[in-house]
C-alpha positions in Angstrom: 66.9 -128.8 27.7 67.7 -132.2 29.2 66.4 -134.6 26.5 66.9 -137.8 28.4 63.2 -138.3 28.8 62.2 -137.6 25.2 62.5 -141.1 23.8 60.5 -142.7 26.7 58.0 -140.0 26.1 57.6 -140.8 22.5 57.2 -144.5 23.4 54.5 -143.5 25.9 52.3 -141.5 23.5 52.7 -143.8 20.5 53.1 -147.2 22.1 56.3 -149.3 22.4 56.9 -151.2 19.2 54.4 -149.3 17.2 55.0 -146.7 14.5 55.0 -143.2 15.9 51.8 -141.2 15.5 51.7 -137.9 13.7 51.5 -136.1 17.0 54.4 -137.9 18.6 56.5 -137.0 15.5 55.4 -133.4 15.9 56.5 -133.3 19.5 59.8 -134.8 18.5 60.2 -132.1 15.8 59.6 -129.4 18.4 62.1 -131.0 20.8 64.8 -131.2 18.2 63.9 -127.8 16.6 63.5 -129.5 13.2 60.0 -128.7 11.7 58.5 -131.5 9.6 58.2 -131.0 5.8 54.4 -131.2 6.0 54.3 -128.3 8.4 57.0 -126.4 6.5 54.9 -126.5 3.3 51.7 -125.4 5.1 53.6 -122.6 7.0 55.2 -121.3 3.8 51.7 -121.1 2.2 50.8 -118.9 5.1 53.7 -116.6 4.4 55.8 -117.9 7.4 59.3 -119.4 7.3 59.5 -121.4 10.6 63.2 -120.9 10.6 62.7 -117.2 10.8 59.7 -117.1 13.1 59.0 -117.5 16.8 56.4 -119.8 18.4 54.6 -119.6 21.7 53.3 -123.0 22.8 50.3 -124.0 25.0 48.8 -127.3 26.1 45.5 -128.2 27.6 43.2 -130.8 29.1 39.7 -129.4 28.9 39.4 -125.6 28.5 42.4 -124.5 30.5 45.2 -123.7 28.0 48.5 -123.1 29.7 51.5 -121.4 28.0 54.7 -123.4 28.4 58.4 -122.7 27.7 59.0 -126.5 27.5 56.3 -127.9 25.2 57.4 -131.5 25.0 57.7 -131.8 28.8 54.3 -130.1 29.2 52.6 -132.6 26.9 54.4 -135.5 28.8 52.9 -134.2 32.1 49.3 -133.9 30.8 48.6 -137.6 31.7 45.4 -137.7 29.7 44.0 -139.6 26.7 42.3 -136.5 25.4 44.1 -133.2 25.1 44.9 -130.4 22.7 47.8 -128.1 22.0 48.5 -124.9 20.1 51.4 -122.9 18.9 51.1 -119.3 17.8 53.8 -118.4 15.3 54.9 -114.8 14.7 57.4 -112.8 12.8 58.5 -109.3 13.9 55.8 -109.4 16.5 53.0 -110.1 14.0 51.0 -113.4 14.4 51.0 -115.3 11.1 50.0 -118.9 11.9 48.3 -121.0 14.5 49.3 -124.7 14.7 46.4 -126.5 16.5 46.3 -130.2 17.5 43.5 -132.3 19.1 44.4 -135.8 20.3 42.2 -138.6 21.5 44.4 -141.6 22.4 41.4 -143.6 23.5 40.5 -144.3 19.9 43.9 -143.1 18.3 42.4 -140.2 16.4 44.5 -137.1 15.9 43.7 -133.8 14.1 46.1 -131.0 13.1 44.9 -127.6 11.9 47.5 -125.2 10.5 45.6 -121.9 10.4 46.8 -118.9 8.4 46.2 -115.5 9.9 45.5 -112.3 8.1 47.1 -108.9 8.8 44.6 -108.4 11.7 45.4 -111.8 13.2 42.1 -113.4 12.0 41.9 -116.9 10.5 41.9 -116.6 6.7 42.5 -120.2 5.7 43.5 -123.6 7.1 44.8 -127.0 6.2 43.3 -129.7 8.4 44.4 -133.3 8.6 42.6 -135.9 10.7 44.2 -139.3 11.2 42.3 -142.4 12.3 45.1 -144.8 13.2 45.1 -148.6 13.6 45.1 -150.0 17.1 47.0 -153.1 16.1 50.6 -152.9 14.5 50.7 -154.0 10.9 47.2 -152.8 10.0 46.5 -149.6 8.1 44.5 -146.5 8.9 43.3 -143.5 7.0 43.7 -139.7 7.0 41.5 -137.0 5.6 43.2 -133.8 4.4 41.2 -130.7 3.7 42.0 -127.1 2.9 39.6 -124.3 3.4 39.6 -120.6 2.5 37.7 -118.3 5.0 36.1 -114.9 4.7 36.7 -112.2 7.3 33.9 -113.6 9.4 35.6 -117.0 9.5 33.0 -118.7 7.2 34.3 -121.3 4.7 34.1 -119.9 1.2 36.1 -122.6 -0.6 36.9 -126.2 0.5 38.5 -129.3 -0.9 39.5 -132.6 0.7 40.6 -136.2 0.1 41.2 -139.4 1.9 44.6 -141.0 2.1 45.8 -144.5 3.1 48.2 -143.9 6.0 50.3 -147.0 5.3 50.5 -146.6 1.6 50.5 -142.8 1.6 48.2 -142.6 -1.4 44.8 -141.2 -2.2 41.9 -143.6 -1.7 38.1 -143.5 -2.1 36.1 -142.7 1.1 36.5 -145.7 3.4 33.7 -147.3 5.4 33.3 -145.1 8.5 31.4 -145.9 11.7 28.8 -143.4 13.0 31.3 -141.5 15.1 33.8 -141.2 12.3 31.1 -140.1 9.9 30.3 -137.2 12.1 33.9 -136.1 12.8 36.2 -136.9 9.9 35.9 -133.4 8.5 36.0 -131.7 11.9 37.6 -128.3 12.2 38.1 -126.2 15.3 35.4 -123.5 15.9 36.2 -119.9 15.1 35.5 -118.9 18.7 38.0 -121.4 19.9 40.7 -120.2 17.5 40.1 -116.6 18.5 40.4 -117.4 22.2 43.5 -119.5 21.7 45.2 -116.7 19.7 44.2 -114.2 22.4 45.7 -116.3 25.2 48.9 -117.0 23.4 49.4 -113.4 22.4 49.0 -112.0 25.8 52.5 -111.3 27.3 53.1 -113.1 30.6 49.8 -115.0 30.4 49.8 -118.2 32.4 
């Protein structure tokens, strides 16, 4: 892969002179084949060693998820402030994990759901992190990290979560949230969405 465009790409989605966002760091990790430690820990909890697994990537604006062999370039070409991506990780042909991202650059909110899959390929648990990032350099933001255990029907049966200060990387009490943040800080992707994404990424040759 010709990586000459990667650095300008990271500047584009994170802002020149600003700290890279979690999603831009994720794209960089895919481009360099070096999974981040946060993802490694979540993947191992799902029974997957990313160094021994295989991922199929997709990116979308709206509902049209497209598989891609060159994920960083596909994201670069989306040209939208709101998009989502997914990576289905498998080992020996068995899906073990879905790595799902939702990005809204208009308000700099990013959500990542690392979803564990059971032996039948159904979601059995997930770790979800939502970041609300500062618009101005030098100011701080918050993240909300939650883990959920799911029953076979996808219903949450156990849940815990906490807020973190992004700049200080430490737990904090629940910050003051505006009305939109109050409704969305603990958002998780719907089970129907996850099932459809898994189906599309599993299908061989699906475009």
